[in-house]
N, C-alpha and C positions, 0 to 999 in steps of 0.2 A: 654397546648391545641393543640399543633403540635401533641405530641406522641397520643394523643386519637384520633385525626383524623386520622391518621396513621395506629391505631389499628383497628378503626371501619370500616374503607373501604366506608364509605357514601361518602367521598368527590372522592374517586375514580370512582364510580358510577356515580356522578353527570358529573364527567369530562368526561365520556366515552359517555356518553348521549349526551352531548355538542358536544363532536368530531365529533360524527356520525351525529348529526343535521348537523353541519358546512359541511361534507361531501356530505350528502343527497343534500342539497343546492346547493353544487358545481355540483353536476352531473347533476342535473335538469339545473342549468344555461347553462353548457355547452354543455346539448343536446338541449337546446330549443334556443340557440343563436350561434353567430358564433364569439366565443371569438377571440381576435386580440391582441397583445401587445400594441397597441396604441389605445385601446378602453375602454371604460367603463367596459364591460363585461370582458374583458381578467384582467382588472387590480381587478376587483370585485373576479375572480375566482382565480388570484394569492393570493390575501389577504385571501380570505376562506381556499384555501390549507395551507396556511401560519400558520393560527389562529390553524388549526386542529394539524399541526405537534407540534406548540408549547405545546398545550393541551396535546398532547401524551407524551413531553419530561417531561411536569410538574407531570404527572400521574406517568411516571416511576420513577421520582426522589422521589416521594412521598412514593413510595414501600419501599425506603431506600436500593435499590441495588447500591453499587458503581461500579461506571467506566462500568456501561451498558449504551452506546451509541446507542439511536433508529435509530440514522443516519446512522452508520454502518450495523445494521439490514435491515433497508429500500434498502440500497444499494446493498446488498447481496440478498435479493429478487428481487430487480430490475434485476440484473445482470443474475440470475435464468431465469426469464422470457424473457429478450430480447435477451438471447442467446437461447433460447430453440428452438425445430424442428419446432414447430408451426409457428415461423418466419424466416425458413429456416438457424437458427444457427446450428453450431456444438457444442454448449454448453459443451465447455471444462471444465472439473473438476466440473461438477454439484454434483458429491458426496459427495465432499468436503463441497461445498457451501451449500448442504441442510444439511448436519452433523453440520455446525457452527451455524444454525439455533437455537431459544430456544427451 
């Protein structure tokens, strides 16, 4: 059954919908409340984002691509944007970072 699920892609599509729904809910929560680490909104926001990352990791694993770590890809994209000229960074090695993306 696992192989059939991997071949059909049905579970990946459902996973993407669940992930996006959780991310949209997190965005709405972040925009409508003032989340702080010690508030219910902060805990709920972190929980929704953690759930989304878990779903993302499960989807990638279901594709059967060995040794592809989504947290490494997320860190690469974060570095590209966090060091960009838009936030007054000098963005060292941006070509290398972009080239390492999928």
